C-alpha atoms as one frame of an Amber mdcrd trajectory, in Angstrom:
protein
   0.450  -0.426  -0.033   0.817   3.753  -0.971   2.318   5.399   2.641  -0.384
   8.289   1.249  -3.823   7.727   0.763  -4.937   9.409  -2.698  -8.453  10.238
  -3.818  -7.810  10.356  -6.807  -4.994   9.438 -10.142  -5.125  13.177 -11.042
  -3.875  14.452  -6.540  -0.641  11.363  -7.347   0.408  12.431 -10.338   0.157
  15.832  -9.068   2.883  15.174  -6.140   4.894  12.684  -8.023   8.646  13.771
  -8.629   8.470  13.909 -12.454   8.869  16.378 -14.922   6.430  19.585 -15.610
   5.893  18.113 -19.513   5.923  14.535 -18.221   3.231  15.236 -15.781   1.488
  17.071 -18.823   1.434  14.184 -21.586   0.219  11.007 -18.990  -2.772  13.780
 -18.231  -4.058  14.398 -21.941  -2.951  10.795 -22.422  -5.355   9.754 -19.924
  -8.473  12.046 -21.186  -7.755  10.851 -24.395  -7.314   7.120 -24.031 -10.944
   7.641 -22.267 -12.479   9.359 -25.035 -11.441   7.675 -27.738  -9.664   4.272
 -26.020  -5.465   3.728 -26.759  -6.105   2.540 -30.586  -7.974   4.789 -31.467
  -5.975   7.755 -30.130  -2.910   8.724 -31.407   0.305  10.038 -30.248   0.029
  13.775 -32.373  -3.228  14.194 -30.356  -1.870  13.497 -26.484   1.094  15.626
 -28.297  -1.659  18.066 -29.071  -4.028  18.355 -26.553  -0.630  17.987 -23.717
   1.150  21.507 -25.551   3.567  19.451 -25.792   6.412  18.353 -29.405   5.449
  14.594 -29.974   9.569  14.059 -29.998   8.804  15.300 -26.307   6.040  13.328
 -25.530   8.395   9.988 -27.265  11.365  11.534 -24.809   9.078  10.407 -21.795
   7.560   7.625 -23.253   9.574   5.702 -25.706   6.005   3.572 -27.108   2.371
   5.081 -27.048   2.389   1.926 -24.967   4.977   2.261 -22.710   2.570   5.292
 -21.676  -0.545   2.885 -21.419   1.415   1.057 -18.830   2.557   4.658 -17.238
  -1.109   5.094 -16.901  -2.452   1.704 -15.561   0.614   0.930 -13.270  -0.440
   3.398 -10.320  -3.364   2.565 -10.535  -2.609  -0.887  -9.812   0.522  -0.819
  -7.759  -0.397   2.462  -5.745  -4.150   3.984  -5.727  -6.096   1.531  -5.775
  -4.643  -0.975  -3.565  -4.877   2.290  -1.054  -8.235   3.282  -2.050  -9.395
   0.449  -1.378  -7.420  -0.477   2.082  -8.514   2.937   3.118 -12.223   2.364
   1.932 -12.032  -1.865   4.333 -10.481  -0.070   7.400 -13.735   2.662   7.261
 -16.366  -0.784   6.898 -14.053  -2.472   9.968 -14.349   0.927  12.196 -17.602
   1.609  12.606 -20.616  -0.566  13.011 -23.647  -0.875  10.186 -26.383  -2.402
   9.450 -26.436  -4.385   6.326 -28.751  -1.511   4.837 -25.957   1.153   6.325
 -22.766  -1.054   4.396 -24.795  -1.065   0.742 -25.714   2.739   1.125 -22.078
   3.237   2.203 -20.894   0.593  -0.493 -22.828   2.815  -3.056 -22.129   6.617
  -1.783 -18.335   6.089  -1.150 -17.346   3.853  -4.746 -20.192   6.000  -7.257
 -17.225   8.889  -5.441 -14.381   7.043  -5.986 -15.619   6.249  -9.535 -16.424
  10.338 -10.032 -13.045  11.333  -9.119 -11.651   8.483 -11.101 -13.522   8.482
 -14.311 -11.188   8.347 -16.969  -9.268   6.554 -15.476 -11.424   4.349 -14.647
 -12.757   3.657 -18.319  -9.391   2.501 -19.065  -8.760   0.582 -16.262 -12.656
  -1.170 -17.259 -11.388  -1.030 -21.038  -8.572  -2.756 -20.206  -9.916  -5.555
 -17.539 -11.760  -6.549 -20.907  -9.091  -6.736 -23.475  -5.530  -6.982 -21.557
  -4.833 -10.461 -20.059  -1.884  -9.918 -18.629  -3.870  -6.623 -16.919  -6.022
  -8.565 -15.626  -3.165 -11.254 -14.409  -1.209  -8.270 -12.324  -4.197  -6.826
 -10.458  -6.361  -9.803  -9.621  -2.565  -9.818  -7.408  -2.822  -7.231  -5.742
  -6.502  -6.547  -5.824  -7.818 -10.234  -4.202  -6.603  -9.769  -0.626  -8.279
  -6.642  -0.310 -11.793  -8.223  -2.581 -10.642 -11.384   0.426 -11.812  -8.973
   2.584 -14.167  -7.121   1.670 -15.870 -10.155   1.326 -15.624 -11.001   4.501
 -17.042  -8.035   5.524 -20.297  -8.304   3.243 -20.716 -11.989   5.159 -20.225
 -11.091   8.604 -22.307  -7.389   8.153 -25.170  -9.665   6.425 -25.605 -12.263
   8.245 -28.862 -14.440   8.073 -30.307 -11.287   6.369 -28.432 -12.110   2.253
 -30.486 -14.034   0.273 -27.022 -14.043  -1.896 -23.655 -15.548  -1.619 -21.108
 -12.229  -0.788 -19.772 -12.289  -4.217 -23.564 -12.202  -5.586 -23.442  -9.019
  -3.473 -20.209  -7.432  -4.915 -21.779  -8.604  -7.708 -25.250  -6.857  -8.078
 -24.052  -3.438  -6.159 -21.070  -2.711  -8.076 -22.765  -3.452 -11.177 -25.425
  -1.282 -11.367 -22.544   1.634 -10.334 -20.782   0.728 -13.451 -23.892   1.208
 -15.867 -24.765   4.228 -13.905 -20.905   5.581 -14.620 -21.034   4.565 -18.315
 -24.729   6.380 -18.887 -23.571   9.762 -17.315 -20.077  10.163 -18.443 -19.526
   8.537 -21.589 -23.314   7.282 -22.840 -25.736  10.805 -21.608 -22.910  12.926
 -21.366 -24.697  16.006 -21.593 -27.922  14.344 -20.037 -28.381  15.793 -16.289
 -28.648  13.822 -13.584 -29.943  13.631  -9.955 -26.706  11.978  -8.103 -28.339
  11.285  -5.264 -31.720  10.610  -5.427 -30.142   7.751  -8.467 -27.401   6.311
  -5.744 -30.282   6.050  -2.923 -32.311   4.183  -5.811 -28.924   2.064  -7.066
 -29.862   0.983  -2.853 -32.386   0.953  -3.001 -33.247  -1.972  -6.069 -29.664
  -3.719  -4.654 -30.861  -4.143  -0.934 -34.155  -5.746  -2.440 -31.713  -7.852
  -4.875 -29.752  -9.117  -1.829 -31.921  -9.335   1.482 -34.326 -12.108   1.905
 -37.897 -11.376   1.790
């Protein structure tokens, strides 16, 4: 885990020791990879958005793939484990009912997803298409996921009608779809986020609790 809890990728980039030009290239690449996809983004577009020359881009990153890896690596190695540990610690520090727990998951994870929307979109794409990345990410994230499942089982107890894994799948699936709808499919639409998150909480509880 990182020594400091970072709330988002931008915090990490801005506080990591690197040349300002490299920082600008990373930030531009994140925005473009998120909007257009890795394959659909050229290094000339990254250079233009960052305000750097294409030669400068290749000075910092030998290939476009190396640039992608420089975005994914801190997410997997530092940011996601750091956030996951902070989340699990917050859950363990409070006595919660199942309703409170699901409410906390939905609102807390939405805040993280929204703050990191660009890199989250890149991560989702890589999880679907990059087997090597998936294996590396699983190694880092699995211990926190197992801990979270234990907390779900402990808090849910006899109230649960489904397994802890299904709880995460139901809640996480709705959050990811809402994120996609808000930031990718309907970016111009207006959303009542608090109302929508409350609806996700209620629909999740209906799906996971015994009648």
